[in-house]
N, C-alpha and C positions, 0 to 999 in steps of 0.2 A: 690331345685332351688337356683341359685346364686342370690345375691343382685345386681340389676341393678343400675348402677351408672349414674345419669343424666349428660348430656353434660353440661359442665361449660364453658361459653364464657367470657374470661377476658374483663372487660370494662375499664381498666386503659390504659394509653398511654405510649409510649416509652419515652416521655419526663418525665413522673412521675418516671420511672425506672432510668433515668439519674439523676434526682434530688436526689433520694435515694442513688445512688452510690456516688455522690459527697459528701453528708453528711457523708456517711460511710468512705470515703477516708480521709476527713479532720477531722472527729471526732468533727465537730462543725457546727451548723446550720448557724452561723454568717459568718464563713469563706466560707462555701459552697455558701451562698447567694451572697457574693462578687464575687466569681469565676463564678457563673452563671449569674451575673448581673441582679439580680431580688430582689425585696423587701423581707426582712426576713419573714414578715407576709405571703406573697404569698407562699414562700417555705414551711413554717410550715403547711399551709392549704393543699398543694399538698401532703406532706408526710402523713398527717392525712387521706386524701382521699385514698391514696394508701393502707394504713393499713386497712381502712374500706373495700375497695374492695377485699383485700386478706383475710380479716377476721383473720389477724395475727398482733401481735405487733412486730414491727421491731426494735424499739429503746427503751431503758430505759433512761429516761431523769431526771435530777435533776438540781439544780441551778448552778452546777459547770461543769458538763460534760454530754456527750452523749455517750452511749454504745450500741452496737448491742446486741440484744437478740440472743438466740440460733437459732431461726428461721431466724432472720435478718442476722446472719453469713452465713447460708446456702444460703439464697437468694442472698447475695452479691457475694459469690463465683461463683454462676451460672450466675449472671447478668453482673459482671464487664468485663469478656472477650468479651461480645457482643459489648460493647462500645469501647474496645481496638481495635477490628476488624473494627468497623465503623470509628474510628479515622485513622486507617491505610489506609482504602479505601479513605477517604478524602485527606490524604497526597499524595496518588498515583495520585488522580485526580488533585491535585494542582501541582504535578510534571509534569503532562501532559500539563498543561497550562503555566508553567514558567521555566521548566528545560530542558536543552539539554541532555536528558537521556531517555533510553527506546528502544523499538523495533519498527521498521517501516516495515510493510508487503507490498511487492512490487510485482506486476505482470508485466512481460515484455517478448518480443520475445527473443528467444535464440540467434539468429545470431546478432541482433542489440546490444544485451547486451554484448556479447563476444567481438565484434569488436569496439563498441563505448561507451556504457554506463559504462562499467567496469572502464574506466579511470576516469570518473566523480565520480563514487561510491568510488573508492580508495581515491581520493582527499577529498571527504566529510568525510569519516571515519577517515582519518588522522586529519582533522580539528576538528572533534567532536568524541573523543575516547570513550565517554560513550553512544553513540547511536549505536544500532545494526541494521543491515539490514537483513531482512528475505526475500530472493528472491525466487519467484516461476516463473521459466522460462519455457515457452512453446510456440511453434509455432502455437498451436491451441488456439482459443479464449475460455477463461474460464469465468465462472460467477464470476466477481470480487466482487459482493455483497455477494453471498453465501460463497465465500472464505474469506470474511472479510478483503479485501485489503485496505490499507491506500492510496496507490498510484498505478497507472497503466500507462504503456507506450504502446501506440498502433500506428501502422503504417497503413495508409490508412483509410478506412471507419471503423467505430465501431458502436455498438448498444447501448452503455452506454449513452443514451441521457440525463439522469438525473444527470450525473456527469459533473463537470466543466472541460472543456478542454482548455489547453494552448498549442499553436503551438510552437514546439521547432525548427524544421528544416524541409526541404524538402529532401527526399531521391532521389538521381539521380541514374538511372539504365543505363547500357550500354549493347549493343548487342556485345557479345564476342565469339570468336571461337578458336580452336586449332591454334597454331602458324604456323603449316605446311599446313593448309587448304587453298585451292585456292579459293579466294573470289573476283577475279578480275572482275567477271561478275555481282557482287552484286551492283546495283546502287540505288535500292529502296526497301522498305520492302517486296513488292510482290516477289522480286527476291530470297528471303530466302526460298521459297517453294521448298521442295524436299531435302534440306540440312539435314544431320543428326542433330537431335535436342534433347536437354535435357531440361526438364521443372521442375519448382519448384512450387508446390501448395502453395497458391491459385492463383498464377499469371500464369494461363494456357493461357490466352490471353494477349498479350503485347500491352498495350495502349501507342502508340508512338506519339511524337510530334517533328516536325522539329525545331531545335533550332534557326534558322534564320527566316524562313517564318511563323512559328507558325502553319503550316498545321498539322492536326491530322489524324492519321490512327490507326486502330486496326489490329494486325496480330495474326492469330491463326494457328499454325502448325497442319496439318491434316494427314501427312504421314511421314514416316521415323523418328518417335519419338523413340529414343533409351532408354530413361530413364525418369521416373517421380519420384521426391522426394519431401519431405517437409522440407529439411534442406539446407540452402543456402551455407554453407561451403562445404558440400558434392557435391553440384551442381558445385561449382567453381573448386573443385579438378577434377571432371569428365571432365570438359571442358579443363583444363590444361593437362589432361591425353590423350586428342586427340579423345574423343568420339563424340563430337558434339558441336553445337552452342547453347548458352544459354543467358539468360537475367539476369544480376547480378548487385548488387549495386556497385557504384563507389568505396566505401571504401573496398570492396572485390577485385574489379578488379584492382585498381591502382598498388599495389605492383607487381602483376603478369604481368601487361602491361609493367611496367618499367624493369622487369627482362627478358622480351621477351618470357615468358612461354605461353602467350595467345596474341591474336591480337584483336584490336577494329574494329568491323565491322559496317559500316554505322555510323561513328562518328558524323554526322550531325543530327542523330535521337536519342532522349533520351525518357524517359518515360514522360507521362503526370504527372502533379504535384501529388506527393504521399507524404503526410505530416506525420510527427511523432508528436503525441500529448502526453502530460502528463495530466492524468486525476486524479481528486480528488473530494471528496464528497461535502465539505462545505467550503465556503469562510470565514466564521466567527468562528464557533465552531470547531476548528481544533487543535489537539495537537501541542504544540510548536515545538517539534522535526520534525513533518511533515512539518510545515510551514518553518522551516529552510531548509529542503531538497528541497522544492518547489522553494524557493527564490534562493538557491544555483544553482539548475539546470537551472533556467531561466537566471541567470547571466552568467553561463558557456557557454550557447548556444548563447548568444547575441554576435554579432560582428564577430565571426569566424565560424558560422554555426554549431558549436558544434560537428562536425563529427570526429575530431581527438583529 
């Protein structure tokens, strides 16, 4: 039968180990006590307690010097890297609080990022060259907690109720169609029925509002639907290609309207307010680099609506 070794639970603290490492590093109880900002007598008692708990002699002491024993040398080689790593962790955390450096994880919709946010991100990265942006772009709603995002941009309603939301802008949509489509009979949203239509998920129902009277209507195409997609850029290209009528953001529509590739249908009707929010977790305990980006985006979107 083998000898059963009883479970040994160490009853010394990490602080005791740090005290030991400081004495070993300085080769002096006095200098270590100064570095640790503790009385020399307290440091001596803690080292003695550590030796008692380990049942090992760690130092040979005389009136002039302190030397590690063989066991002390082995213990120091194994212990010192622990505190080097802890110091590195502390330095990284301090960097989070005070330095414009590190990575920011961001979730955002594809189309809004490509058309709008990219210009602001470019300006931010030029201003802060030591900050990296890790972008996760998706037109589907992802779990921003599970994905450990620092910042998220959401258009319309969102379910992240425990995140702090800051309104950046309202996205305006326009009903647009192919340039050669006859729309002379279209006087109200109901007149759109039967026209070839292309839809972009999740906006399958168009929540409309008259820009002058404020009247609200909801339009849902029920027939002659030519295409459903979940990408606004593709939707816009399909409309310009002559396939049908669609509902697209003004930042997508404007260049094509100006070039005559598409036409604006019912220009007195736009979407009901559909806001873009910037979401983040904590107003106080937030990394400095994330705070910089939050403030930067808020400043960029103030005054000019931030769309271009």
